[in-house]
C-alpha positions in Angstrom: -69.9 29.7 34.5 -67.3 30.5 37.1 -67.0 28.2 40.1 -67.1 29.6 43.6 -64.5 28.9 46.4 -67.0 26.5 48.1 -67.6 24.6 44.8 -63.9 24.3 44.2 -63.2 22.9 47.7 -66.2 20.5 47.4 -65.1 19.1 44.0 -61.5 18.9 45.2 -62.7 16.8 48.0 -64.6 14.5 45.6 -61.5 14.0 43.6 -59.2 13.6 46.6 -61.4 10.9 48.1 -62.0 9.0 44.8 -58.5 7.5 44.7 -58.5 4.8 41.9 -61.9 5.9 40.5 -60.8 9.4 39.6 -61.7 9.1 35.9 -65.4 8.7 36.8 -65.4 12.2 38.2 -64.8 14.2 35.0 -67.5 16.7 35.9 -65.7 17.5 39.2 -62.5 18.3 37.4 -64.3 20.4 34.9 -65.6 22.5 37.8 -62.1 23.1 38.9 -61.1 24.1 35.4 -63.9 26.7 35.5 -62.3 28.2 38.6 -60.0 30.2 36.2 -63.1 32.3 35.3 -63.7 33.4 38.9 -62.1 36.0 41.1 -58.6 36.2 42.6 -59.4 33.6 45.4 -60.9 31.1 42.9 -58.0 31.6 40.5 -55.4 30.9 43.2 -57.1 27.7 44.2 -57.5 26.6 40.5 -53.8 27.2 39.9 -53.1 24.6 42.7 -55.9 22.1 42.0 -55.7 21.8 38.2 -52.2 20.3 38.1 -52.8 18.0 41.0 -55.3 15.9 39.1 -54.1 16.7 35.5 -52.7 13.2 34.8 -56.0 11.5 35.7 -57.9 13.2 32.9 -56.0 12.8 29.6 -59.1 13.7 27.6 -59.1 17.1 29.3 -55.4 17.7 29.0 -55.6 20.5 26.4 -58.3 22.2 28.4 -56.3 21.9 31.6 -53.1 23.3 30.1 -55.0 26.2 28.5 -56.7 27.0 31.8 -53.3 27.1 33.5 -52.0 29.3 30.8 -54.8 31.8 31.3 -53.7 32.0 34.9 -50.0 32.5 33.8 -51.2 35.6 32.0 -53.5 37.0 34.7 -53.2 40.7 35.6 -52.5 39.7 39.2 -48.8 39.0 39.5 -49.3 36.7 42.6 -51.7 34.5 40.5 -49.2 34.4 37.6 -46.4 33.3 40.0 -48.6 30.6 41.5 -49.6 29.3 38.1 -46.0 29.3 36.8 -44.8 27.5 39.9 -47.2 24.7 39.2 -46.4 24.4 35.4 -43.7 21.7 35.8 -46.5 19.3 37.1 -47.9 19.3 33.6 -44.5 18.3 32.2 -44.7 14.6 31.4 -44.6 12.6 28.2 -45.8 14.5 25.1 -46.8 17.6 27.0 -43.3 18.4 28.3 -42.0 20.1 25.1 -45.1 22.2 25.1 -44.7 23.2 28.7 -41.0 24.0 27.9 -42.1 26.2 25.0 -44.6 28.0 27.2 -42.1 28.6 29.9 -39.6 29.9 27.4 -42.1 32.4 26.1 -42.8 33.5 29.7 -39.1 34.5 30.1 -40.2 37.9 28.5 -41.7 39.0 31.8 -40.4 42.2 33.4 -41.2 41.1 36.9 -38.0 39.8 38.5 -39.7 37.4 41.0 -41.9 36.0 38.2 -38.8 35.7 35.9 -36.9 33.7 38.6 -40.0 31.5 39.0 -39.9 30.8 35.2 -36.1 30.0 35.5 -36.7 27.6 38.4 -39.5 25.9 36.5 -37.4 25.4 33.4 -34.5 23.9 35.4 -37.0 21.6 37.1 -38.4 20.2 33.8 -34.9 20.1 32.3 -33.9 17.5 34.9 -37.0 15.5 34.0 -36.4 15.5 30.3 -33.5 17.5 29.0 -34.0 16.9 25.3 -37.7 17.7 25.5 -37.0 20.9 27.4 -34.3 21.9 24.9 -36.9 21.3 22.1 -39.1 24.0 23.6 -36.2 26.4 24.2 -34.7 26.1 20.7 -38.2 26.4 19.1 -38.5 29.8 20.6 -34.9 30.7 19.9 -35.5 30.0 16.2 -39.0 31.4 15.9 -39.9 33.5 18.9 -39.8 37.2 19.7 -36.4 38.9 20.0 -36.7 39.3 23.8 -37.6 35.6 24.3 -34.8 34.5 22.0 -32.3 36.7 23.8 -33.3 35.4 27.3 -33.5 31.8 26.1 -29.9 31.9 24.8 -28.7 33.5 28.0 -30.5 30.8 30.0 -28.7 28.1 28.1 -25.3 29.9 28.4 -25.6 30.2 32.2 -27.6 27.2 33.3 -26.3 24.3 31.1 -23.0 24.1 33.0 -24.9 23.7 36.3 -26.9 20.7 35.1 -25.9 17.3 36.6 -23.8 14.9 34.5 -26.6 12.3 34.3 -28.8 14.9 32.7 -26.2 16.1 30.1 -25.8 12.9 28.3 -24.0 12.5 24.9 -27.4 12.4 23.2 -28.4 15.6 24.8 -25.1 17.3 24.0 -25.4 16.2 20.4 -28.9 17.6 20.2 -27.6 21.0 21.6 -24.8 21.0 19.0 -27.2 20.3 16.1 -29.8 22.9 17.1 -27.2 25.5 17.9 -25.8 25.1 14.4 -29.2 26.1 13.1 -29.3 29.2 15.2 -25.8 30.2 14.1 -27.2 30.6 10.6 -28.5 34.0 11.6 -27.0 35.6 14.7 -25.9 38.9 16.1 -22.3 39.3 17.5 -23.5 39.0 21.1 -25.5 35.9 20.3 -22.6 34.3 18.6 -20.4 34.7 21.6 -23.0 33.2 23.9 -23.7 30.3 21.6 -20.0 29.5 21.3 -19.8 29.6 25.1 -22.6 27.1 25.3 -20.9 24.7 22.8 -17.4 25.2 24.3 -18.7 24.0 27.6 -20.0 20.7 26.3 -18.1 17.6 27.4 -18.2 16.2 23.8 -16.4 19.3 22.6 -13.4 18.8 24.9 -11.7 16.4 22.5 -9.5 17.3 19.6 -12.2 16.5 17.1 -14.8 18.4 19.2 -12.5 21.5 19.2 -12.0 21.1 15.5 -15.7 21.2 14.9 -16.0 24.4 16.9 -13.2 26.0 14.8 -15.1 25.0 11.7 -18.2 26.8 13.0 -16.1 29.9 13.8 -14.5 29.8 10.3 -18.0 29.7 8.8 -19.0 32.8 10.8 -15.8 34.7 9.9 -16.5 34.6 6.1 -12.8 33.8 5.5 -13.6 33.0 1.8 -14.4 36.7 1.3 -11.9 39.5 1.0 -12.1 42.0 3.9 -13.5 45.4 3.4 -11.4 47.5 5.9 -13.8 50.4 5.8 -16.8 48.3 6.9 -17.0 48.3 10.7 -19.4 45.3 10.7 -17.0 43.2 8.7 -14.0 44.2 10.8 -16.1 43.5 14.0 -17.1 40.1 12.7 -13.5 39.1 12.0 -12.3 40.3 15.4 -15.1 38.5 17.3 -14.7 35.3 15.4 -10.9 35.4 15.9 -11.3 35.9 19.6 -13.7 32.9 19.8 -11.2 30.8 17.9 -8.2 31.7 20.0 -9.1 29.4 23.1 -9.7 26.5 20.7 -6.3 26.6 18.9 -3.6 24.1 19.9 -0.8 22.1 18.5 -3.5 19.7 17.2 -6.2 22.2 16.3 -4.6 24.7 13.9 -5.1 28.4 13.3 -3.8 28.2 9.8 -6.8 29.6 8.0 -7.1 32.6 10.3 -3.3 33.3 10.1 -3.4 33.0 6.3 -6.4 35.4 6.1 -4.7 38.0 8.3 -1.5 37.9 6.2 -3.4 38.0 2.9 -6.2 40.5 3.6 -5.7 42.2 7.0 -2.0 43.2 7.1 -2.1 44.9 3.6 -5.0 47.0 4.8 -3.8 47.6 8.4 -3.7 51.4 8.2 -7.2 51.4 6.6 -9.0 49.3 9.2 -12.1 51.0 10.7 -12.4 50.3 14.4 -15.9 49.0 15.6 -15.2 50.7 19.0 -14.1 54.3 19.2 -11.3 53.9 21.7 -9.8 50.7 20.4 -6.4 50.8 18.7 -7.6 48.6 15.9 -4.1 48.1 14.4 -2.6 47.0 17.7 -5.6 44.8 18.4 -5.3 43.0 15.0 -1.5 42.5 15.5 -2.1 41.1 19.0 -4.6 38.6 17.6 -2.2 37.5 14.9 0.6 37.1 17.4 -1.6 34.9 19.7 -2.6 32.7 16.8 0.8 32.3 15.1 2.2 29.5 17.4 -0.7 27.3 16.4 -0.4 27.7 12.6 0.0 24.4 10.7 1.3 23.8 7.2 0.5 26.9 5.0 0.1 26.9 1.2 1.5 30.4 0.8 4.0 30.3 3.6 6.7 32.3 1.7 4.2 34.9 0.5 2.8 35.3 3.9 6.2 35.5 5.6 7.1 38.2 3.1 4.0 40.2 4.0 4.9 40.0 7.7 8.5 41.0 6.9 7.4 44.0 4.9 5.0 45.1 7.6 7.7 44.7 10.2 10.0 46.9 8.2 7.3 49.7 8.3 7.5 49.7 12.1 11.3 49.4 12.4 12.9 52.7 11.3 16.3 53.3 9.9 18.8 55.2 12.1 18.8 59.0 11.9 20.9 60.6 9.2 23.9 61.3 11.4 24.2 57.6 12.1 23.3 56.3 8.7 22.9 58.4 5.6 19.8 56.6 4.5 17.3 58.5 6.7 17.0 62.1 5.9 14.3 62.9 8.5 15.1 65.6 11.0 13.1 64.1 13.8 14.2 61.1 15.9 12.4 57.9 14.6 9.7 56.7 16.9 10.1 53.2 18.1 6.6 51.6 18.3 7.4 48.8 20.6 3.9 47.3 21.1 3.5 46.9 17.3 7.0 45.5 16.8 6.5 42.9 19.6 3.5 41.5 17.8 4.9 41.5 14.3 8.3 40.2 15.4 6.7 37.4 17.4 4.5 36.4 14.5 7.5 36.5 12.1 9.5 34.5 14.5 6.8 31.8 14.8 6.2 31.5 11.0 9.9 31.8 10.4 10.4 28.4 12.1 8.6 26.8 9.2 10.9 28.4 6.6 14.2 29.0 8.4 16.1 30.0 5.3 13.7 32.9 4.5 16.2 35.6 5.6 19.0 33.8 3.8 17.7 32.6 0.5 14.3 34.3 0.0 15.3 38.0 0.2 18.1 39.9 -1.4 21.4 40.5 0.4 20.7 44.2 0.2 17.3 43.8 1.9 18.9 41.6 4.6 21.5 44.2 5.2 18.8 46.9 5.5 16.9 44.7 7.9 19.9 44.1 10.2 20.6 47.9 10.3 17.0 48.5 11.5 17.3 45.6 14.0 20.5 46.9 15.3 19.2 50.5 15.7 16.1 49.1 17.4 18.1 46.9 19.7 20.2 49.9 20.9 17.1 51.8 21.7 15.8 48.7 23.6 18.9 48.6 25.8 18.5 52.2 26.8 14.8 51.7 27.8 15.4 48.4 29.6 18.0 50.2 31.8 15.8 53.2 32.4 12.8 50.9 33.3 14.9 48.8 35.6 16.2 51.8 37.5 12.7 53.1 37.8 11.4 49.8 39.2 14.4 48.9 41.3 13.6 48.0 44.9 9.8 48.4 44.4 7.6 45.6 45.7 4.1 45.0 46.9 1.8 48.1 46.8 4.5 50.3 45.2 4.3 48.1 42.1 0.5 48.5 42.0 0.4 52.1 41.0 -0.8 52.8 37.5 2.6 54.2 36.5 4.6 51.3 37.8 2.2 48.7 36.3 2.7 50.4 32.9 6.5 50.3 33.4 6.3 46.5 34.2 4.4 45.9 31.0 6.9 48.1 29.1 9.7 46.1 30.5 8.1 42.8 29.3 7.6 44.2 25.8 11.1 45.5 25.5 12.6 42.3 26.9 10.6 40.2 24.5 11.7 42.2 21.5 15.3 42.0 22.7 15.2 38.2 22.9 13.7 37.9 19.4 16.1 40.3 17.8 19.0 38.3 19.3 17.7 35.2 17.6 17.5 36.9 14.2 21.1 38.2 14.6 22.4 34.6 14.8 24.1 33.4 11.6 22.1 31.7 10.3 19.0 33.2 12.0 17.7 31.2 14.9 14.1 30.6 15.9 14.6 28.7 19.1 13.9 31.3 21.8 10.6 31.2 23.7 8.9 34.3 25.0 5.5 35.0 26.6 3.7 37.9 24.9 3.6 40.9 27.2 -0.2 40.9 27.7 -0.3 37.1 28.5 0.3 35.5 31.9 3.9 34.5 32.3 4.4 30.7 32.3 7.0 29.7 34.9 8.8 27.3 32.6 9.0 29.8 29.8 10.2 32.5 32.1 13.0 30.2 33.3 13.9 29.4 29.7 14.2 33.0 28.8 16.5 33.7 31.8 18.7 30.7 30.8 19.4 31.8 27.2 22.9 32.4 26.1 24.4 35.9 26.0 21.6 37.6 27.9 22.9 40.7 29.6 22.2 41.5 33.2 19.6 44.0 32.0 17.7 41.2 30.3 17.7 38.9 33.3 16.5 41.7 35.5 13.7 42.5 33.1 12.5 39.0 33.0 12.7 38.5 36.7 10.7 41.7 37.3 8.1 40.7 34.8 7.6 37.3 36.5 6.6 38.9 39.8 3.7 40.9 38.5 1.1 38.9 36.5 -1.6 39.9 39.1 -0.9 43.6 38.9 -1.1 44.3 35.2 -3.3 47.2 34.1 -7.0 46.5 33.9 -8.6 45.4 30.6 -10.0 48.8 30.1 -6.9 50.8 30.9 -5.7 53.0 28.1 -2.7 54.8 29.5 0.4 55.6 27.5 3.8 55.2 29.1 6.2 58.0 28.1 9.8 57.0 28.6 12.4 59.5 29.7 13.4 61.9 26.9 16.7 61.3 25.2 18.3 60.0 22.0 15.8 57.1 21.7 12.7 58.9 23.1 9.4 57.4 22.0 6.3 56.1 23.4 6.6 52.4 24.4 3.2 52.0 22.7 -0.5 52.3 23.5 -1.0 49.9 26.3 -4.5 48.8 25.7 -3.6 45.6 27.6 -6.0 43.3 25.9 -8.7 45.9 25.6 -11.1 44.2 23.4 -13.8 46.1 21.6 -17.3 45.1 22.7 -20.2 44.1 20.4 -21.8 46.8 18.4 -24.9 48.3 19.9 -28.0 46.3 20.6 -29.8 43.7 18.6 -30.1 44.0 14.9 -26.5 45.1 14.6 -23.2 43.3 14.5 -23.4 40.1 12.4 -25.8 41.4 9.8 -28.6 42.1 12.2 -31.7 40.0 12.8 -35.1 41.5 12.0 -37.8 41.9 14.6 -39.6 38.6 15.0 -42.4 39.7 17.3 -45.4 37.4 17.0 -47.3 37.7 20.2 -48.4 34.7 22.1 -48.1 31.5 20.1 -48.8 28.9 22.8 
């Protein structure tokens, strides 16, 4: 039988006046529990009174929690909000993980104010018992409905970093790592990125050993023990996403060797066959950029000579021979196209791995092949000098807003690309080839020390110095991530596009849930409080 407003107030008064003798007034508390069966006024009062005396009646704990849950699912949104607001008062001892589980399920609400109330309540109990709250969250992530799983992961990815240090203890972080590994056994691409963001933000993961553990997780997700199917967009997408997650983790102590080896062995031979997971993404350039970014952190490699040879052969594909009138070996009537963006990536990667086998160009390839390579390098270098001069003239005297136009931003990037290639080619023309120069990849922020080093190298022409100096001024005005313009240099003997300037355009994740990393099935179960 439902209690009236008057009965609720009368029994509330009995309990409020009882002080130490509360347990003797079980009947009065039962009347308050029955308030959830009444009308809107009775329910609002019950939502406030039930948690106030909850701890005094352990034998009625289940009944009290269930009564509050009924209010959390009421048709009246104001009653639901009031009931949710009071839920943290039930969170103590053994009941806290259950409350966390309930609040996590309530994240599926479509009402924004109610959703914010749930978030606030979760944060509140997290500060009471982080591990207990995480238990409820991960329980739903592993077993709950898709919408609950999605929102619980997003909660962790955005709120953990705001928690105070005394809450995020080593024990708590270790628990997060252990539970996240379980979740990673079956994830979509978007979930994978969010979960890696969660783990990367943990204090325990900031050490070399912590970063190495994260790389191991990424390696597992990347399926590096399997050959790549270049026609399968999901497989290509998985590799791209995993590589991007690994990039920030690599360092001189945490090596990228397995990824670099995989790219050389399985990706480069299939470069032209790769199927892009995103329609507008230049998949070949994207892959070459990732390889270039990883190559400085490559450790000792089992198949170094084989992989260097693959890089070398792929580099030759993008470095044409001079036209027939200059060298009788190219019978094509058209001027060769100089694909600068591709060559920058391949030449940089070759330069980085070449440091590990400096006699590769001397002892590991034939004299005839070396001669052919130098002819191609020389032809490419002459084209570079033309473009560098043209770009410098076009940018000369431009500062401030003038350099922020799309066209000029493109020219600045083009200047960085051509200057980088020029520096690397000069290294390879040394006898024996040198691998000492340092350049910053054109799409990466320029490091001041590196820029100074480039300027100070021997035998740099005035053009080169100008190119580097101009590039240094503009890290803030590079094209947006989503820009896909093409810079067309002035026509002439070496006319060609400087490359497709995707400027770090990274393909997004594929569609919604159930796609990407193999897809998770629908897990809808309804209420499982």
